[in-house]
N, C-alpha and C positions, 0 to 999 in steps of 0.2 A: 504494500500500500504506500501511499504518499502522504506527506504532511497535509493536514487540513486545518486552516486557520481557526475554524470553530472549536477545535480541540485545544487551543492555547488560550489560557485565561490568566488575568492578573490576580495575584494573591495579595500583594502589597506594593506600594509605591511611595518613595520619599526621596527628596533631594537628588533626583535624576537616576535613582536606582530602582529597578523593578524586580520583584520576585514573581516568577511565572510558574504555572503548572501546565504540563502538556500531557494529555491522555492520548495514547496511541495503542489502543487495544488489539490491533491486528498486525502491528509492526514489531519485529524483534528489537531488543534494546540496542544491539550493535548498529542497526540501521538508523535508529532515532538519534544516536549520538555521533553519527558520522558527519563529515563536512557537508554543508549545504542542504541537509535535511530541512532546516528552517529557512531556506532562502526566500520563500514566499512571505516570510514575516520580517525580512531584513529591515524594512522601514519602521518597524516597531521596536526592534531589539537594539541594545546599546552594549558595547564592550563593558564587562563588569556585571551585567545582569546575571541572575541565577535562574536556572530552569529546573524544576522538580519534574522528572520524567517518570511516567507510569506506562510501561510497555507490556507487550504480550507475555514476555518471559522475565520480567523483573522491573526494577526501579533504580533510578540513579539521580543524583543532583549534579548538574554541570554548570560551568560558568561560560558565558559568552566571551570568547577571546577576541573575535573580530566580527563586526557586522557592518558591511557596506552595501552598496546597491546590488552587487552581484554575488557576494560571498558572505556566508555565515559559518564561522568556525566555533565549535564548542570544545571545552576541555573538562575532563573529569576532575572533581575536587579530590585532593589527596589528604 
């Protein structure tokens, strides 16, 4: 499956930081946290935002490392 904007929602917002939740019930976690999965939301995401991901086979929290017009890169929190 592919990213659907309706599955991305804001949980909290303050001072330019947004905490998101993404529900991807049909996508494996590795696909959801891959580069450009969130490309269609690039205009809403900002580097430093966090996304709580719930996928078909697990969950993870990732940080937006890069968000520009053509690219969204996320990184797992360590």
